[in-house]
C-alpha positions as CSV (number, residue, x, y, z in Angstrom):
1,M,117.3,97.0,91.2
2,K,117.5,98.8,94.5
3,K,118.2,102.5,94.5
4,S,119.7,104.4,97.4
5,Y,118.0,107.5,98.8
6,N,119.5,110.0,101.3
7,I,116.6,111.1,103.5
8,N,116.1,113.5,106.4
9,I,113.3,113.0,108.9
10,L,113.1,115.3,111.9
11,G,116.8,116.0,111.5
12,Q,117.8,112.4,111.3
13,E,119.9,111.6,108.1
14,L,119.4,108.1,106.8
15,L,120.4,106.1,103.7
16,V,117.5,104.0,102.5
17,L,117.5,101.4,99.7
18,S,114.3,100.7,97.8
19,D,113.0,99.0,94.7
20,A,110.1,101.4,94.5
21,D,110.0,104.4,92.2
22,D,111.0,107.9,93.3
23,E,107.4,109.1,93.6
24,H,106.5,106.1,95.9
25,V,109.6,106.6,98.1
26,A,108.8,110.4,98.4
27,G,105.3,109.5,99.4
28,V,106.5,107.1,102.1
29,I,108.9,109.8,103.4
30,R,106.2,112.4,103.4
31,L,103.8,110.1,105.4
32,V,106.5,109.2,108.0
33,T,107.5,112.9,108.4
34,E,103.8,113.9,108.8
35,K,103.2,111.2,111.4
36,M,106.3,112.1,113.4
37,E,105.5,115.8,113.2
38,E,102.0,115.1,114.5
39,V,103.4,113.3,117.5
40,S,106.1,115.8,118.2
41,K,103.6,118.7,118.1
42,S,101.2,116.9,120.4
43,V,103.7,116.0,123.1
44,N,106.5,118.4,124.0
45,N,110.1,117.5,124.7
46,L,110.1,113.9,123.4
47,K,113.3,112.2,122.2
48,T,113.4,111.4,118.5
49,L,113.3,107.7,119.3
50,D,110.1,108.1,121.4
51,V,108.5,110.2,118.6
52,A,109.4,107.5,116.1
53,I,108.0,104.7,118.3
54,L,104.7,106.6,118.8
55,A,104.4,107.5,115.1
56,A,105.0,103.8,114.3
57,L,102.2,102.8,116.7
58,N,99.9,105.3,115.1
59,V,100.7,104.0,111.6
60,A,100.3,100.4,112.8
61,E,96.9,101.2,114.3
62,E,95.8,102.8,111.0
63,L,97.1,99.7,109.1
64,L,95.2,97.3,111.3
65,K,92.0,99.3,110.9
66,L,92.4,99.4,107.1
67,R,93.1,95.6,107.1
68,E,89.8,95.0,109.0
69,I,87.9,97.2,106.5
70,N,89.6,95.3,103.6
71,E,88.6,92.0,105.1
72,D,85.0,93.1,105.5
73,L,84.9,94.4,102.0
74,C,86.4,91.2,100.6
75,F,83.9,89.1,102.6
76,Q,81.0,91.3,101.2
77,L,82.3,91.0,97.7
78,E,82.7,87.2,97.9
79,S,79.2,86.9,99.4
80,R,77.7,89.0,96.6
81,A,79.7,87.1,93.9
82,E,78.3,83.8,95.3
83,K,74.8,85.1,95.2
84,L,75.2,86.3,91.6
85,I,76.7,82.9,90.6
86,Q,73.7,81.2,92.3
87,M,71.3,83.5,90.5
88,I,73.0,82.7,87.1
89,E,72.9,79.0,87.8
90,N,69.3,79.1,88.8
91,A,68.4,81.1,85.7
92,S,70.1,78.5,83.4
């Protein structure tokens, strides 16, 4: 069941609905706040919307990098599993 959360990020009040537990929602809010603060500190006098867009781009870039890493690791794992299966079959 969705729970509502009143959040504040860079002075912007929002009502958010989520199925996640409180700890997870708090972690998401912390991450978004950190990313937006990083952007706002690195470039002065940006509108909140611009800060949010740049922060979203940074998060998206990190996500894509992690997806690539995940794909590589999955490929390596599958490859090793196939080799192990082959070794087991050859030993039988």
